[in-house]
Structures are given as structure tokens and as C-alpha cells.
DSSP file (Angstrom, degrees, kcal/mol; ACC not computed):
  #  RESIDUE AA STRUCTURE BP1 BP2  ACC     N-H-->O    O-->H-N    N-H-->O    O-->H-N    TCO  KAPPA ALPHA  PHI   PSI    X-CA   Y-CA   Z-CA
    1    1 A M              0   0    0      0, 0.0     2,-0.3     0, 0.0     0, 0.0   0.000 360.0 360.0 360.0 133.8  282.6    5.0   40.4
    2    2 A L        -     0   0    0      3,-0.0     2,-0.4     1,-0.0     0, 0.0  -0.671 360.0-122.3 -92.0 148.4  286.0    5.2   42.1
    3    3 A Y        -     0   0    0     -2,-0.3     2,-1.0     1,-0.0    -1,-0.0  -0.769  20.5-132.7 -86.4 131.9  287.5    8.4   43.3
    4    4 A N        -     0   0    0     -2,-0.4     2,-0.4     2,-0.0    -1,-0.0  -0.758  23.4-151.3 -88.4 105.2  290.8    9.2   41.7
    5    5 A D        -     0   0    0     -2,-1.0     3,-0.1     1,-0.1    -3,-0.0  -0.615  11.5-163.6 -78.4 127.5  293.0   10.1   44.7
    6    6 A R    >   -     0   0    0     -2,-0.4     3,-1.8     1,-0.3    -1,-0.1   0.320  23.9-154.5 -93.8  11.3  295.8   12.6   43.8
    7    7 A K  G >   -     0   0    0      1,-0.3     3,-1.3     2,-0.2     4,-0.3  -0.227  69.2  -2.4  55.7-131.2  297.7   11.8   47.0
    8    8 A M  G >> S+     0   0    0      1,-0.2     3,-1.4     2,-0.2     4,-0.5   0.695 119.7  77.8 -66.1 -17.2  299.9   14.8   48.1
    9    9 A L  G X4 S+     0   0    0     -3,-1.8     3,-0.6     1,-0.3     4,-0.3   0.805  86.9  59.1 -65.3 -25.8  299.1   16.9   45.1
   10   10 A K  G <4 S+     0   0    0     -3,-1.3    -1,-0.3     1,-0.2     3,-0.3   0.692 105.4  50.6 -72.2 -16.5  295.8   17.8   46.6
   11   11 A W  G X4 S+     0   0    0     -3,-1.4     3,-1.6    -4,-0.3     4,-0.3   0.474  79.2  95.0-102.4  -0.8  297.5   19.3   49.6
   12   12 A Q  G X< S+     0   0    0     -3,-0.6     3,-1.0    -4,-0.5    -1,-0.2   0.805  79.3  59.8 -59.5 -31.3  300.1   21.5   47.9
   13   13 A G  G 3  S+     0   0    0     -4,-0.3    -1,-0.3    -3,-0.3    -2,-0.1   0.642  94.5  65.7 -74.6 -11.2  297.8   24.6   48.1
   14   14 A F  G <  S+     0   0    0     -3,-1.6    -1,-0.2     2,-0.1    -2,-0.2   0.521  73.0 114.2 -86.2  -5.8  297.8   24.4   51.9
   15   15 A R  S <  S-     0   0    0     -3,-1.0     2,-0.2    -4,-0.3     3,-0.0  -0.404  70.8-119.0 -66.1 140.4  301.5   25.1   52.4
   16   16 A L     >  -     0   0    0      1,-0.1     4,-2.0    -2,-0.1     5,-0.1  -0.545  14.3-127.5 -77.5 145.2  302.2   28.4   54.1
   17   17 A S  H  > S+     0   0    0      1,-0.2     4,-2.4    -2,-0.2     5,-0.2   0.895 111.2  54.5 -56.8 -44.9  304.2   30.9   52.0
   18   18 A E  H  > S+     0   0    0      1,-0.2     4,-2.5     2,-0.2    -1,-0.2   0.898 105.3  52.8 -57.9 -39.2  306.7   31.2   54.9
   19   19 A H  H  > S+     0   0    0      2,-0.2     4,-2.2     1,-0.2    -1,-0.2   0.938 108.3  49.6 -61.1 -45.5  307.2   27.5   54.9
   20   20 A V  H  X S+     0   0    0     -4,-2.0     4,-1.5     2,-0.2    -2,-0.2   0.908 111.3  49.1 -63.3 -39.9  308.1   27.5   51.2
   21   21 A E  H  X S+     0   0    0     -4,-2.4     4,-2.5     2,-0.2     3,-0.2   0.936 109.8  53.2 -66.0 -43.7  310.6   30.4   51.7
   22   22 A Q  H  X S+     0   0    0     -4,-2.5     4,-1.9     1,-0.2    -2,-0.2   0.919 107.8  50.1 -55.4 -47.8  312.2   28.4   54.6
   23   23 A L  H  X S+     0   0    0     -4,-2.2     4,-1.4     1,-0.2    -1,-0.2   0.801 109.4  50.6 -62.8 -36.0  312.6   25.4   52.4
   24   24 A K  H  X S+     0   0    0     -4,-1.5     4,-1.6    -3,-0.2    -1,-0.2   0.853 109.3  51.8 -72.1 -37.9  314.3   27.5   49.7
   25   25 A Q  H  X S+     0   0    0     -4,-2.5     4,-2.5     1,-0.2    -2,-0.2   0.915 106.1  54.2 -67.4 -37.0  316.7   29.0   52.3
   26   26 A V  H  X S+     0   0    0     -4,-1.9     4,-1.4     1,-0.2    -1,-0.2   0.875 109.3  48.2 -61.7 -38.3  317.7   25.5   53.5
   27   27 A K  H  < S+     0   0    0     -4,-1.4    -1,-0.2     1,-0.2    -2,-0.2   0.821 113.5  47.3 -72.8 -27.0  318.6   24.5   49.9
   28   28 A I  H  < S+     0   0    0     -4,-1.6    -2,-0.2    -3,-0.2    -1,-0.2   0.902 105.9  58.9 -77.3 -36.6  320.6   27.7   49.5
   29   29 A Q  H  < S+     0   0    0     -4,-2.5     2,-1.3     1,-0.2    37,-0.4   0.921  93.6  68.2 -56.7 -48.9  322.5   27.3   52.8
   30   30 A K  S  < S+     0   0    0     -4,-1.4     2,-0.3    35,-0.2    -1,-0.2  -0.575  71.2 176.7 -76.8  86.1  324.0   23.8   51.9
   31   31 A K        -     0   0    0     -2,-1.3     2,-0.7     1,-0.1    34,-0.1  -0.683  36.3-104.8 -95.0 149.3  326.4   24.7   49.2
   32   32 A R        -     0   0    0     -2,-0.3     2,-0.6     1,-0.0    -1,-0.1  -0.568  32.3-149.7 -77.2 120.1  328.6   22.1   47.7
   33   33 A V        -     0   0    0     -2,-0.7     2,-0.6    63,-0.1    29,-0.1  -0.775   3.9-154.7 -86.3 123.9  332.2   22.3   48.9
   34   34 A I        -     0   0    0     -2,-0.6     2,-0.5    65,-0.0    65,-0.0  -0.888   5.4-160.0-101.1 124.9  334.9   21.2   46.6
   35   35 A V        -     0   0    0     -2,-0.6    65,-0.0    61,-0.1    63,-0.0  -0.884  17.6-131.7-104.1 128.4  338.1   20.1   48.2
   36   36 A D     >  -     0   0    0     -2,-0.5     4,-2.0     1,-0.1    -1,-0.0  -0.192  25.7-101.4 -77.0 173.6  341.1   20.1   45.9
   37   37 A E  H  > S+     0   0    0      1,-0.2     4,-2.2     2,-0.2     5,-0.2   0.892 119.5  54.8 -63.8 -43.5  343.6   17.2   45.6
   38   38 A Q  H  > S+     0   0    0      1,-0.2     4,-2.0     2,-0.2    -1,-0.2   0.910 109.4  46.4 -52.4 -44.7  346.2   18.8   47.9
   39   39 A T  H  > S+     0   0    0      2,-0.2     4,-2.6     1,-0.2    -1,-0.2   0.888 109.6  54.7 -67.8 -38.0  343.8   19.3   50.7
   40   40 A R  H  X S+     0   0    0     -4,-2.0     4,-2.5     2,-0.2    -2,-0.2   0.893 107.9  48.4 -63.7 -39.8  342.6   15.7   50.3
   41   41 A E  H  X S+     0   0    0     -4,-2.2     4,-2.3     2,-0.2    -1,-0.2   0.895 110.8  53.3 -71.2 -33.8  346.2   14.3   50.6
   42   42 A L  H  X S+     0   0    0     -4,-2.0     4,-2.6    -5,-0.2    -2,-0.2   0.976 109.7  47.8 -57.1 -50.9  346.4   16.6   53.8
   43   43 A F  H  X S+     0   0    0     -4,-2.6     4,-3.0     1,-0.2    -2,-0.2   0.926 111.5  50.6 -56.2 -50.3  343.2   15.0   55.1
   44   44 A D  H  X S+     0   0    0     -4,-2.5     4,-2.0     1,-0.2    -1,-0.2   0.875 109.8  49.1 -55.8 -45.3  344.7   11.6   54.4
   45   45 A W  H  X S+     0   0    0     -4,-2.3     4,-2.6     2,-0.2    -2,-0.2   0.919 113.0  48.3 -58.6 -50.6  347.9   12.4   56.2
   46   46 A M  H  X S+     0   0    0     -4,-2.6     4,-3.1     2,-0.2    -2,-0.2   0.919 111.3  49.2 -58.8 -48.5  345.9   13.6   59.2
   47   47 A I  H  X S+     0   0    0     -4,-3.0     4,-2.5    -5,-0.2    -1,-0.2   0.903 109.2  52.4 -53.2 -45.3  343.7   10.6   59.3
   48   48 A H  H  X S+     0   0    0     -4,-2.0     4,-2.9     2,-0.2     5,-0.3   0.912 112.0  47.5 -58.1 -49.3  346.8    8.4   59.1
   49   49 A I  H  X S+     0   0    0     -4,-2.6     4,-2.4     1,-0.2     6,-0.5   0.921 112.0  49.1 -60.8 -46.0  348.3   10.3   62.2
   50   50 A S  H  X>S+     0   0    0     -4,-3.1     4,-1.4     1,-0.2     5,-0.6   0.906 114.2  44.8 -61.8 -40.1  345.2   10.1   64.1
   51   51 A Y  H  <5S+     0   0    0     -4,-2.5    -2,-0.2    -5,-0.2    -1,-0.2   0.938 119.9  39.5 -68.7 -45.8  344.9    6.3   63.5
   52   52 A S  H  <5S+     0   0    0     -4,-2.9    -2,-0.2     1,-0.2    -1,-0.2   0.797 128.0  29.8 -79.1 -28.5  348.5    5.4   64.2
   53   53 A S  H  <5S-     0   0    0     -4,-2.4    -1,-0.2    -5,-0.3    -2,-0.2   0.488 100.1-123.2-109.1  -4.6  349.2    7.7   67.2
   54   54 A H  T  <5 +     0   0    0     -4,-1.4    -4,-0.2    -5,-0.3    -3,-0.2   0.862  55.3 157.8  63.2  42.8  345.6    7.8   68.6
   55   55 A Q      < -     0   0    0     -5,-0.6    20,-0.4    -6,-0.5    -1,-0.2  -0.860  42.3-116.2 -94.3 128.2  345.6   11.6   68.4
   56   56 A P        -     0   0    0      0, 0.0    48,-2.0     0, 0.0     2,-0.4  -0.292  26.0-154.6 -62.6 142.1  342.1   13.2   68.2
   57   57 A L  E     -AB  73 103A   0     16,-3.0    16,-1.8    46,-0.3     2,-0.7  -0.917  11.2-141.0-117.1 146.4  341.0   15.1   65.2
   58   58 A L  E     -AB  72 102A   0     44,-3.5    44,-2.1    -2,-0.4     2,-0.4  -0.936  26.2-166.3-108.6 114.8  338.4   17.9   65.0
   59   59 A V  E     -AB  71 101A   0     12,-3.7    12,-2.7    -2,-0.7     2,-0.6  -0.854  11.1-152.2-107.4 132.4  336.4   17.3   61.7
   60   60 A Y  E     -AB  70 100A   0     40,-3.1    39,-3.4    -2,-0.4    40,-1.5  -0.933  17.6-163.1-108.7 118.8  334.1   19.9   60.2
   61   61 A L  E     -AB  69  98A   0      8,-3.2     8,-2.1    -2,-0.6     2,-1.2  -0.822  23.3-146.6-109.8 142.1  331.3   18.4   58.2
   62   62 A N        +     0   0    0     35,-2.7   -29,-0.1    -2,-0.4     4,-0.1  -0.697  57.2 127.1-100.4  75.1  329.0   20.0   55.5
   63   63 A T  S    S+     0   0    0     -2,-1.2    -1,-0.2     2,-0.3     3,-0.1   0.778  82.6  13.5-102.2 -35.0  326.0   17.9   56.4
   64   64 A F  S    S-     0   0    0      1,-0.5    -2,-0.1    -3,-0.4   -34,-0.1  -0.036 112.9-100.5-133.9  33.8  323.3   20.4   57.0
   65   65 A G  S    S+     0   0    0    -34,-0.1    -1,-0.5   -36,-0.1    -2,-0.3  -0.261  73.6  14.3  85.5-171.2  324.9   23.6   55.6
   66   66 A E  S    S+     0   0    0    -37,-0.4     2,-0.2    -4,-0.1    -4,-0.0  -0.633 105.5  49.1 -83.2 144.0  326.6   26.4   57.5
   67   67 A P  S    S-     0   0    0      0, 0.0    -3,-0.2     0, 0.0     2,-0.1   0.558  99.3-125.6 -77.8 155.3  327.5   26.6   60.3
   68   68 A Y        -     0   0    0     -2,-0.2     2,-0.3     1,-0.1    -6,-0.2  -0.394  19.2-109.9 -72.4 147.3  329.4   23.2   59.8
   69   69 A T  E     -A   61   0A   0     -8,-2.1    -8,-3.2    -4,-0.1     2,-0.5  -0.623  32.6-145.5 -77.0 137.4  328.9   20.4   62.1
   70   70 A Q  E     +A   60   0A   0     -2,-0.3     2,-0.4   -10,-0.2   -10,-0.2  -0.854  21.8 170.8-105.8 132.3  331.9   19.7   64.4
   71   71 A V  E     -A   59   0A   0    -12,-2.7   -12,-3.7    -2,-0.5     2,-0.4  -0.992   9.8-167.0-143.7 136.7  333.0   16.2   65.6
   72   72 A S  E     +A   58   0A   0     39,-1.2     2,-0.3    -2,-0.4   -14,-0.2  -0.905  28.5 109.8-120.8 150.2  336.0   15.2   67.3
   73   73 A G  E     -A   57   0A   0    -16,-1.8   -16,-3.0    -2,-0.4     2,-0.4  -0.936  62.4 -72.3 168.5 177.7  337.4   11.9   67.9
   74   74 A I        -     0   0    0     14,-0.3    14,-2.9    -2,-0.3     2,-0.1  -0.817  52.6-108.0 -97.7 129.8  340.2    9.3   67.1
   75   75 A V  E     +C   87   0B   0     -2,-0.4    12,-0.2   -20,-0.4   -21,-0.1  -0.404  35.4 178.0 -64.7 125.4  340.1    7.6   63.7
   76   76 A E  E     -     0   0B   0     10,-3.1     2,-0.3     1,-0.4    11,-0.2   0.817  63.4 -28.9 -91.1 -45.1  339.0    4.0   64.1
   77   77 A S  E     -C   86   0B   0      9,-1.3     9,-3.3     2,-0.0    -1,-0.4  -0.973  50.5-137.8-165.2 160.8  339.1    3.0   60.4
   78   78 A V  E     -C   85   0B   0     -2,-0.3     2,-0.5     7,-0.2     7,-0.2  -0.992   5.0-162.5-129.3 141.9  338.6    4.4   56.9
   79   79 A N  E  >> +C   84   0B   0      5,-2.9     5,-2.1    -2,-0.4     4,-1.7  -0.866   9.0 179.4-124.8  94.8  336.8    2.7   54.1
   80   80 A H  T  45S+     0   0    0     -2,-0.5    -1,-0.1     3,-0.2    15,-0.1   0.810  76.5  57.1 -66.2 -35.8  337.9    4.3   51.0
   81   81 A P  T  45S+     0   0    0      0, 0.0    -1,-0.2     0, 0.0    -2,-0.0   0.932 121.0  31.8 -66.5 -40.2  335.7    2.2   48.4
   82   82 A S  T  45S-     0   0    0      2,-0.1    -2,-0.2    12,-0.0     0, 0.0   0.759 110.2-126.0 -88.0 -16.7  332.5    3.3   50.3
   83   83 A G  T  <5 +     0   0    0     -4,-1.7    12,-2.7     1,-0.3    13,-0.5   0.872  58.6 137.5  81.7  37.0  333.9    6.7   51.3
   84   84 A Y  E   < -CD  79  94B   0     -5,-2.1    -5,-2.9    10,-0.2     2,-0.4  -0.927  40.5-157.6-120.8 143.8  333.4    6.6   55.0
   85   85 A L  E     -CD  78  93B   0      8,-2.7     8,-2.3    -2,-0.4     2,-0.6  -0.958  17.0-152.4-115.1 128.5  335.7    7.7   57.9
   86   86 A F  E     -CD  77  92B   0     -9,-3.3   -10,-3.1    -2,-0.4    -9,-1.3  -0.906   7.6-164.9-107.1 126.3  334.9    5.9   61.3
   87   87 A L  E >>  -CD  75  91B   0      4,-2.8     3,-1.9    -2,-0.6     4,-1.9  -0.893  33.9 -97.1-110.4 141.6  335.7    7.7   64.6
   88   88 A K  T 34 S-     0   0    0    -14,-2.9   -14,-0.3    -2,-0.4    -1,-0.0  -0.272 103.1  -6.7 -55.8 133.4  335.8    5.9   67.9
   89   89 A E  T 34 S+     0   0    0      1,-0.1    -1,-0.3   -16,-0.1   -16,-0.0   0.448 125.4  76.7  59.8   4.1  332.6    6.2   69.8
   90   90 A K  T <4 S-     0   0    0     -3,-1.9     2,-0.3     1,-0.3    -2,-0.2   0.663  88.0-130.2-110.9 -26.3  331.2    8.7   67.3
   91   91 A G  E  <  -D   87   0B   0     -4,-1.9    -4,-2.8     2,-0.0     2,-0.3  -0.700  37.6 -38.7 110.3-163.3  330.2    6.7   64.3
   92   92 A S  E     -D   86   0B   0     -2,-0.3     2,-0.4    -6,-0.2    -6,-0.2  -0.805  45.0-171.5-110.5 147.0  330.7    7.0   60.6
   93   93 A F  E     -D   85   0B   0     -8,-2.3    -8,-2.7    -2,-0.3     2,-0.2  -0.991  30.8-107.1-137.4 142.8  330.9   10.1   58.4
   94   94 A A  E >   -D   84   0B   0     -2,-0.4     3,-0.5   -10,-0.2     4,-0.3  -0.490  19.6-144.0 -69.8 136.9  331.0   10.5   54.6
   95   95 A I  G >  S+     0   0    0    -12,-2.7     3,-1.8     1,-0.2    -1,-0.1   0.871 100.6  61.8 -69.8 -40.4  334.4   11.6   53.5
   96   96 A E  G 3  S+     0   0    0    -13,-0.5    -1,-0.2     1,-0.3   -63,-0.1   0.714  98.8  60.0 -64.6 -15.5  332.8   13.8   50.7
   97   97 A D  G <  S+     0   0    0     -3,-0.5   -35,-2.7   -36,-0.1     2,-0.3   0.618  80.0 106.9 -84.3 -15.4  331.1   15.8   53.7
   98   98 A I  E <   +B   61   0A   0     -3,-1.8   -37,-0.2    -4,-0.3     3,-0.1  -0.487  35.3 165.9 -73.5 127.1  334.4   16.8   55.2
   99   99 A V  E     +     0   0A   0    -39,-3.4     2,-0.3     1,-0.4    -1,-0.2   0.717  65.3   1.7-109.5 -32.3  335.2   20.4   54.6
  100  100 A F  E     -B   60   0A   0    -40,-1.5   -40,-3.1     2,-0.0    -1,-0.4  -0.989  58.4-171.5-156.4 153.9  338.1   21.0   57.1
  101  101 A M  E     +B   59   0A   0     -2,-0.3     2,-0.3   -42,-0.2   -42,-0.2  -0.998   9.5 165.0-146.4 139.9  340.0   19.0   59.6
  102  102 A E  E     -B   58   0A   0    -44,-2.1   -44,-3.5    -2,-0.3     2,-0.3  -0.959  46.0 -88.0-148.7 167.7  342.7   19.8   62.3
  103  103 A F  E     -B   57   0A   0     -2,-0.3   -46,-0.3   -46,-0.2     2,-0.1  -0.619  50.6-118.7 -73.9 131.2  344.3   18.1   65.3
  104  104 A A        -     0   0    0    -48,-2.0     2,-0.2    -2,-0.3    -1,-0.1  -0.488  22.0-135.5 -74.7 142.6  342.1   18.7   68.4
  105  105 A R    >>  -     0   0    0     -2,-0.1     3,-2.0     1,-0.0     4,-0.7  -0.490  35.7 -89.9 -91.8 168.2  343.6   20.5   71.2
  106  106 A A  G >4 S+     0   0    0      1,-0.3     3,-0.6     2,-0.2    -2,-0.1   0.801 127.9  46.2 -49.3 -41.3  343.2   19.4   74.8
  107  107 A G  G 34 S+     0   0    0      1,-0.2    -1,-0.3     3,-0.0    -3,-0.0   0.553 104.9  62.2 -79.8 -11.1  340.1   21.4   75.4
  108  108 A D  G X4 S+     0   0    0     -3,-2.0     3,-1.9     2,-0.1    -1,-0.2   0.569  73.4 112.9 -87.5 -11.8  338.5   20.3   72.1
  109  109 A E  T << S+     0   0    0     -4,-0.7     3,-0.1    -3,-0.6   -51,-0.0  -0.430  82.6  19.2 -72.5 135.9  338.3   16.7   72.9
  110  110 A G  T >  S+     0   0    0      1,-0.3     3,-0.7    -2,-0.2    -1,-0.3   0.440  90.3 137.7  84.5  -0.2  334.7   15.5   73.2
  111  111 A H  T <   +     0   0    0     -3,-1.9   -39,-1.2     1,-0.2    -1,-0.3  -0.482  55.3  41.4 -72.1 145.8  333.4   18.5   71.4
  112  112 A G  T 3         0   0    0    -41,-0.2    -1,-0.2    -2,-0.2    -3,-0.0   0.546 360.0 360.0  98.5   5.4  330.6   17.7   69.0
  113  113 A D    <         0   0    0     -3,-0.7    -2,-0.1   -42,-0.0   -42,-0.1   0.520 360.0 360.0 -69.6 360.0  328.7   15.2   71.1
């Protein structure tokens, strides 16, 4: 006779109530941020300026909820069909996760490492 293994189902009762509450809070913290068309056009303009004049941007990302992740760097390329922004020496970031963007000041460069 074979034992019917219920995999993770058998462990559900062992979760701590505090852990379940923390998981609920994480889901609440990351709210979907909707960026309007005018702001998207502003982002596109800033990306173009950063790419053409090698001016660093400070990008705020909604990746893990609030507070937003900050990354600064110069735009290397943008892939609109896949929806990714590539910053030099920083990697790629989903455009849909961008909440806010501004030109980095002299003291902001290198922030977000």
C-alpha cells in the first residue's frame, strides 16, 4: 500500500501566526502605482537626455514596496518591446516598476549600489 504524500499541504498547520501576518503586510505594502501618459512622456524625455548627454538619472523603483528602491546611473539603452531600461554598470530594470525619476545631482551619483 502506497502512502499518498500531500506535499506542502501537510505543513500548513505549522506556520506561525506572526509569519502569516508578516506575509499579509508585505502584500499590502507593494501597491500598484499607475503612471499617467504625461508622466511617461516626461520619463521618455529624461531617458533620452541621459542617453544622449551622459547625464545620470536617479530612478525610484516599486520593486519591493515602500520605501522605493533608488538606483542612479546613465542610460545605456532602452528596450521598449520588452519593457526594460538598462543603466550602465547597474543592470536592467522593468520600466513598469519606475515610479519617479529625476536627474541626479553631483552628490547622488553612485547612490543605490
